[in-house]
C-alpha positions in Angstrom: 98.0 98.3 126.1 96.4 95.1 126.8 94.6 93.2 123.8 91.2 94.0 124.9 91.7 97.4 124.5 93.4 97.2 121.2 90.7 95.0 120.2 88.2 97.7 120.9 89.9 100.2 118.8 87.3 101.7 116.2 88.7 100.9 112.7 87.2 104.5 111.5 89.1 105.8 114.2 92.6 104.1 112.6 92.3 104.2 109.4 92.7 108.2 109.0 96.1 108.1 111.3 97.4 105.2 108.5 96.4 107.8 106.0 98.4 110.8 107.2 101.2 108.8 108.3 101.5 107.2 104.6 100.9 110.8 103.0 103.0 112.8 105.4 106.0 110.4 103.6 104.4 110.7 99.8 102.6 107.7 99.4 98.9 107.8 98.8 95.6 106.9 100.0 94.8 104.7 96.9 98.4 102.7 97.7 97.2 102.4 101.5 94.1 101.0 100.4 95.8 98.6 97.9 97.7 97.6 100.6 94.7 96.9 103.2 92.7 95.4 100.2 95.5 93.1 99.6 95.9 91.8 103.4 92.3 91.4 104.3 90.3 90.8 100.7 88.2 94.1 100.9 87.1 95.2 97.8 87.2 99.3 97.5 83.2 99.3 98.5 83.7 96.7 101.4 86.7 99.1 102.6 84.7 102.1 102.3 81.7 100.7 104.0 84.2 99.6 107.0 85.7 103.3 107.1 82.0 104.3 107.6 81.2 102.1 110.0 81.5 102.1 113.6 83.4 98.4 114.0 86.1 97.8 116.3 89.0 96.0 115.1 88.1 92.4 116.2 85.1 93.1 113.7 86.8 94.4 111.0 89.2 91.2 110.6 86.7 89.2 111.7 84.3 90.4 108.5 87.5 90.6 106.2 86.4 88.4 103.2 89.5 86.8 102.8 93.4 87.2 104.8 95.7 86.9 102.0 97.8 83.3 102.2 100.8 85.3 101.8 100.3 87.2 104.8 102.7 85.1 106.5 105.3 86.4 104.7 104.9 89.8 106.6 108.1 89.7 108.8 109.9 92.0 110.8 109.7 94.3 113.8 107.1 96.9 114.2 106.7 98.7 117.7 109.3 96.6 119.0 107.2 93.7 118.4 108.9 91.0 116.0 105.3 90.3 114.1 106.2 86.8 113.2 106.2 85.9 116.7 103.0 87.5 117.9 100.7 84.4 119.4 97.3 85.8 119.4 96.1 85.1 115.9 94.3 88.9 115.9 97.0 90.5 117.3 99.3 89.1 114.5 97.0 90.4 111.7 96.7 93.8 113.4 100.3 93.9 113.8 101.0 92.8 110.1 99.2 95.7 108.6 101.1 97.9 111.0 104.3 96.6 109.3 102.9 96.7 105.9 101.9 100.2 106.4 105.5 101.2 108.2 107.0 99.6 104.8 104.7 101.7 102.5 105.6 105.0 104.6 109.0 104.1 104.4 109.1 104.5 100.6 109.4 100.2 99.9 108.2 99.2 96.5 104.7 98.2 96.1 105.7 94.7 94.8 108.2 94.0 97.7 105.4 95.1 100.1 102.5 93.2 98.4 104.9 89.9 98.8 105.3 89.6 94.3 
């Protein structure tokens, strides 16, 4: 899929897919929200507002209050792409969240997911 199409995906349509993925593996929506807030800096209320908005991914990440400086520690392969090698900054952020959601769904400890 071309980057422009990915950036135009609505956050409110992607979020339920993340929820379904982690809940199917025995994790909770609260844990997912914690991971998203850690990465993006959204508060619980801010994330809830984004979930109810019509924002696309470009807007969702563009409005993120403070991207976590430890996001650079999110490495590995997701969807056949090495996260740390993605050149486009927005696409890298999208892939970082995908990687974190994968780790959550695979049962990784929250301390390791949050790079603590």
